[in-house]
C-alpha positions in Angstrom: 3.8 8.1 1.7 0.3 7.5 -0.1 0.0 6.0 -3.5 -3.1 7.2 -5.6 -3.7 6.2 -9.1 -5.6 8.2 -11.9 -6.7 6.2 -15.2 -8.0 8.3 -17.6 -7.2 8.8 -21.4 -8.7 11.8 -21.5 -6.5 14.9 -21.7 -8.9 17.7 -20.3 -10.8 15.5 -17.4 -6.8 14.9 -16.4 -5.7 18.4 -16.3 -9.3 18.9 -14.3 -8.4 16.1 -11.8 -4.8 17.4 -11.3 -5.7 20.8 -10.5 -8.1 19.6 -7.8 -5.6 17.5 -6.1 -3.4 20.1 -6.0 -5.6 22.2 -4.2 -6.4 19.8 -2.1 -3.1 18.5 -1.2 -2.2 22.3 -0.3 -4.9 23.0 1.7 -4.0 19.4 3.4 -0.5 20.2 3.5 0.5 16.6 2.6 2.5 15.0 0.1 0.8 12.1 -2.4 3.0 9.7 -4.9 0.7 10.2 -7.8 0.4 7.3 -10.7 -0.8 8.6 -14.2 -2.3 6.2 -16.4 -3.4 7.8 -20.0 -3.5 5.1 -22.1 -5.0 1.8 -22.2 -2.8 -0.3 -19.8 -2.7 -3.9 -20.0 -3.0 -6.5 -17.4 1.1 -6.7 -16.9 1.3 -3.0 -16.5 -1.5 -3.1 -13.7 -0.1 -6.2 -12.0 3.2 -4.7 -12.1 2.0 -1.7 -10.1 -0.8 -3.0 -8.2 0.7 -3.5 -4.7 1.8 -0.2 -4.5 -1.2 1.5 -5.2 -3.6 2.7 -2.2 -6.4 4.2 -4.2 -7.8 4.6 -7.6 -9.6 7.3 -9.5 -10.8 5.2 -12.6 -12.9 7.3 -15.2 -15.7 5.5 -16.6 -15.9 7.5 -19.5 -13.8 4.9 -21.7 -15.4 2.0 -21.7 -12.3 0.2 -20.4 -12.4 1.9 -17.2 -14.9 -0.9 -15.9 -12.3 -3.6 -16.3 -9.2 -1.9 -15.3 -11.2 -1.7 -11.7 -11.9 -5.5 -11.8 -7.9 -6.0 -12.9 -6.9 -3.7 -9.8 -9.0 -5.4 -7.4 -8.4 -8.7 -8.3 -4.2 -8.2 -7.9 -4.7 -5.9 -5.0 -8.4 -6.3 -2.7 -6.6 -3.4 -0.2 -6.6 -0.6 -3.0 -9.9 1.6 -2.2 -11.2 2.4 -6.2 -13.4 5.7 -7.0 -14.9 5.5 -10.2 -16.5 8.8 -11.9 -18.0 10.0 -14.8 -19.3 12.3 -17.1 -23.3 11.1 -17.0 -25.0 8.3 -14.4 -24.5 4.6 -15.4 -25.3 1.5 -14.1 -23.3 0.8 -10.8 -24.3 -2.5 -10.1 -21.7 -4.2 -13.3 -19.1 -2.0 -10.6 -19.8 -3.7 -7.2 -17.8 -6.6 -7.5 -14.6 -4.5 -7.4 -16.1 -2.8 -4.6 -15.7 0.6 -5.0 -15.5 3.2 -1.9 -17.1 5.8 -4.1 -18.3 6.9 -7.5 -18.3 10.7 -8.6 -20.1 12.8 -10.7 -18.5 15.6 -12.8 -21.5 18.3 -12.0 -20.7 17.7 -8.2 -17.4 19.5 -8.5 -14.2 20.0 -6.7 -16.0 20.4 -3.2 -17.5 17.0 -3.7 -14.5 15.9 -5.5 -12.1 17.0 -2.0 -15.1 15.4 -0.1 -14.0 12.4 -1.5 -10.5 12.6 -1.4 -11.4 13.1 2.3 -13.1 10.0 2.3 -10.8 7.9 0.9 -7.7 9.1 3.1 -10.1 8.8 6.2 -10.4 5.1 5.0 -6.9 4.1 4.8 -6.0 5.8 7.7 -8.4 3.9 10.1 -8.1 0.4 8.2 -6.0 -2.8 10.2 -5.0 -4.2 7.5 -1.7 -1.3 6.9 1.0 -0.5 8.9 0.5 3.2 9.0 3.1 6.0 10.6 2.3 9.4 10.4 5.0 12.4 10.2 4.2 16.5 9.9 3.9 16.0 6.3 3.1 12.7 5.1 1.0 9.2 5.9 2.6 5.7 4.8 0.4 3.3 4.4 1.8 -0.3 3.2 -0.4 -3.2 3.4 1.1 -5.6 6.1 1.1 -8.6 4.2 3.2 -6.9 1.6 6.3 -5.9 3.9 9.2 -8.1 3.8 11.3 -7.1 6.4 12.3 -3.8 8.9 15.6 -2.5 9.1 17.1 -0.2 11.3 20.0 2.2 9.4 21.3 4.6 11.8 18.6 7.3 12.4 16.5 5.5 9.4 14.1 2.5 9.2 13.5 1.2 6.3 10.4 -1.2 5.4 12.0 -3.6 2.2 8.4 -5.1 0.7 7.7 -7.9 -1.7 7.3 -5.4 -5.1 10.5 -4.7 -4.3 10.1 -1.3 -3.2 11.7 0.5 -0.2 9.9 3.2 2.5 13.0 5.0 4.4 11.5 6.8 7.4 12.7 9.0 9.6 12.3 7.1 12.7 13.6 4.5 15.6 13.0 0.7 15.0 10.9 0.5 18.1 8.4 3.2 16.8 7.4 1.4 13.7 7.1 -2.2 15.9 4.7 -0.7 17.8 3.0 -0.5 14.7 2.9 -4.1 13.4 0.8 -7.1 14.3 1.7 -10.0 15.8 3.3 -11.8 12.3 6.3 -9.6 12.7 9.2 -10.9 14.9 12.1 -9.2 16.0 15.3 -11.3 15.1 17.9 -8.9 15.7 18.3 -5.6 17.3 18.5 -4.1 13.8 16.0 -6.5 12.2 12.2 -7.6 12.2 11.1 -9.7 9.7 7.0 -11.0 8.8 7.1 -14.4 9.9 4.5 -15.2 6.9 7.8 -15.1 4.5 9.6 -17.2 6.7 10.7 -20.4 4.7 13.8 -21.2 7.2 16.0 -20.8 10.2 19.5 -21.6 10.0 20.6 -21.1 13.0 24.5 -22.3 12.9 24.8 -20.1 9.9 22.5 -17.4 12.1 20.3 -16.5 9.2 16.4 -16.6 8.5 15.9 -16.9 5.4 12.5 -15.4 3.8 10.4 -16.9 0.4 12.4 -14.1 -1.5 15.8 -16.2 -0.9 17.1 -13.3 1.8 19.1 -14.3 4.3 18.6 -11.6 8.0 20.2 -12.1 10.5 19.7 -13.9 13.7 20.9 -12.8 17.2 21.6 -15.1 20.1 20.2 -12.9 22.1 16.7 -12.8 20.0 16.9 -16.8 19.0 15.1 -18.3 21.5 12.3 -15.6 21.3 11.9 -15.3 17.8 11.7 -19.6 17.7 8.8 -19.2 20.2 7.0 -17.0 17.8 8.1 -18.8 14.5 7.1 -22.7 15.9 3.2 -20.8 17.6 2.9 -19.7 13.8 4.3 -23.4 12.5 5.7 -21.7 9.3 9.4 -22.6 9.7 11.6 -25.4 10.0 14.5 -25.4 11.9 
């Protein structure tokens, strides 16, 4: 599911954004996971949540807005940032955080909706994201943040570096088709991101990730998996 964040300390503008978001999602028949930051945000708090955020709406009426954008971009360069403000301002200091949009309140709800459409379209065509769409949800996860993918009966569980999990009603083969060449099938029920593999223990039949987790590797997948790991030169046997 797309995760957005709103950074705004002004109650009235938060209410307005919430109303516009609800109407937008109803019209688009979609759901989004929204994080609301309504007070001063520390660097530590941004670091804690940054990997989950696909796009951020940041109010510049608060002087801390520009700094929040810089910190968020530093922690998660894939995050699409949209700044908004009551009055025009100098945009040059904001460019280093590579914002996707700048929005003024006087532009109204229609322009706000168009901004959200642009953000969604940008995300849906990005090559650095895992994408899986259902009738109501669009799941977008940075590929580098995926540790491994696990089949669980009729579901697929995507394990991420932040510890968060996404549970999809899908087959493992359907998810595998949407991953890039860094992902290696090691078992009928497991696919691992080779960037996070540190060691393959043939004796114990496990792949060890940089998080310390042990993922089973089957005899049937061993030779083919090892060829891919050796090609990537990021594991030792």
